[in-house]
NUMARTOR-236742 format. One record per residue (C-alpha): x, y, z. Coordinates in steps of 0.5 Angstrom, whole numbers, plus 500, padded with zeros to 3 digits. Layout:
BEGIN
XYZ;...
! end
This chain:
BEGIN
405455342;411458338;409463333;407461326;404454329;397453331;392447332;386445328;383439331;388434333;393437327;398442327;398448322;404453320;403460318;409464314;410470310;412467302;416471298;410475295;409478302;402473303;401469309;401462307;398457311;400449311;398443315;404439318;400433317;402431324;400432332;407433334;410440335;417438333;414436326;411442325;417446328;421443323;417444317;416451319;424452319;424449313;419453309;422460312;429458310;426457303;423464303;430467305;433464299;428467295;424460293;417459293;416453297;413447294;406446297;402440295;396442291;389440294;385436289;378438287;373434291;366433291;361433297;360425296;367424297;367427303;361424306;364417305;370418308;367422314;362416315;368411315;371416321;365417325;363409326;367410332;362415335;356413340;351417335;353414329;346412327;343418328;349422324;349417318;341419317;343426317;349425312;344421308;340427307;346432306;348428301;341428297;342436297;349437296;352430293;355432287;357439289;364441289;367442296;370449294;363451292;360452299;359458302;355462308;349464303;349456301;348454308;343459310;339457304;339450306;337452313;331456310;329450305;329446311;324451315;319451310;319444307;323439311;323432309;317428307;313425312;314417313;310414308;307420305;309425299;307431304;313435306;313437314;317443316;323441320;324445327;330449329;333444333;333439327;336444322;342446327;344438328;344438320;349445320;353442326;354436322;356440316;361444320;364438323;365435316;368441313;373441319;375434318;376436310;381441312;385436316;385431311;387436305;380436301;379443301;382450303;381453310;377459307;372455305;371452312;371460315;365461310;361455312;362457320;359464319;353461318;349462325;345456328;338458329;335460335;331454338;325453342;326447347;320449352;315444348;313439354;308434351;306428356;300423357;296422363;296415366;289414362;292416356;298411357;294405358;290407352;296407348;299401351;293397349;293400342;300398340;301392336;304386340;312387337;312395340;308394346;314392350;318398347;312403349;312400356;320400357;320407355;314409360;317406366;325408365;325414361;330411356;331414349;329411343;336409341;338406348;331402348;332399341;339397342;338394349;342388350;340382355;347383358;345390360;339387364;339385371;332382372;335378379;337385382;332389378;336394374;338396367;346398366;347403360;354403358;354407352;349414353;348420349;353424354;358418355;356417362;354410365;347410368;343405372;336405371;331401376;326396374;320396377;315391377;311393371;317393367;320386370;313383368;314385361;321383360;320377363;314375358;319376352;322371348;329371349;333368343;340365346;343367339;341374339;343379344;338384343;332385348;327388342;329385335;325384328;323377327;324378320;331380320;333378326;336384328;335390332;330395330;333401327;326405328;319404329;315410326;309406322;307402328;308407333;304412329;299407328;298406335;297413336;292414331;288408334;289411341;286418338;293421341;295427337;301432337;306426340;312423339;316417341;321422345;315425349;314418352;321420356;317427358;311423360;316418365;319425368;313429368;309423372;315422377;315430379;308430380;308424384;313428389;320425386;326431387;329433381;336431382;333424382;330425376;336428373;340422375;335417372;334421365;342422365;342429364;349432365;346438369;340440372;338445367;335440362;331437368;328444370;323444365;319439369;319444375;313447374;309441374;310440382;307447385;305443391;312443393;313450393;306451397;309446402;315450403;312457404;307454409;312451413;313459415;306458418;308454424;308459429;311454434;318455430;317461427;315468429;317475426;322479431;319485429;312482431;315480438;318487440;311490438;307486443;312487448;312495447;305495447;304491454;309496457;305502455;299499458;
! end
């Protein structure tokens, strides 16, 4: 790319030295190199003539304005529902703030607030501290919002640089909580009628909560026995086999021809967006503590590993992009490591060369 032209997102920017010797950066408002190059030539010509280029001044925008524009843009994304919740919480904290007010210290302060206090627990005034992974999603969203703000001429690039200096927190992804088979049955029996099939689906497919709650009948093939997910977290299509337990559960559901969703709220006639109260009530009745809906996915994978299913197959079922995420379950299958090493005990297929030589030399010496 030519000197003085660089890319930010999908938009090309230009940089040149003004009459006062300071570097001026300006958006070309185009993704085409020809447009950016034409603007750069025009600006440099003005500087040679001793003129200060007339650059559009950026108005003072609030975070609320950026959030509203960003939400309209983000509707096309797969993770829009989750991002909408994050932005809602960011608006509660920064809504009326001017975009120019944001800096590294403010972002790091927000990280500390979430670590110590977080958000109130569902149906409670008691605050629950956020985990580093949750806070990092907030900061990543905030950084991307300001990236778009620069592209949309809502704030200067210097503000974005200050925000980017805030580092993400170190995450601990080693937590692996799963239920025993007995606990699974207890949880199912303790679940209310409307969430029982949802819990059974999670335990028998390993699908994410969002994938289950947004599941449509068009994606369920009971005849051939699989669920086809077109829109997943990593963007790949995924086929999940339907076992007999899940088949019986899905067959027993009332299917409304006027509603596309497998699971829906009969009061609103819309898909469930979340089920925290019902799920937490089921956990309480089942006397299960320190457990989340996402841990049903861990339970699915853990039981498969302990049953001897290979990690590559489990990776495909879970929809992990790489095997790295799936390896967290590897320690649950120590018996396979033992079997692998025990193969070497088979004297008919393996005998150390040194041992054979030693025996021969002993016979010769006799």
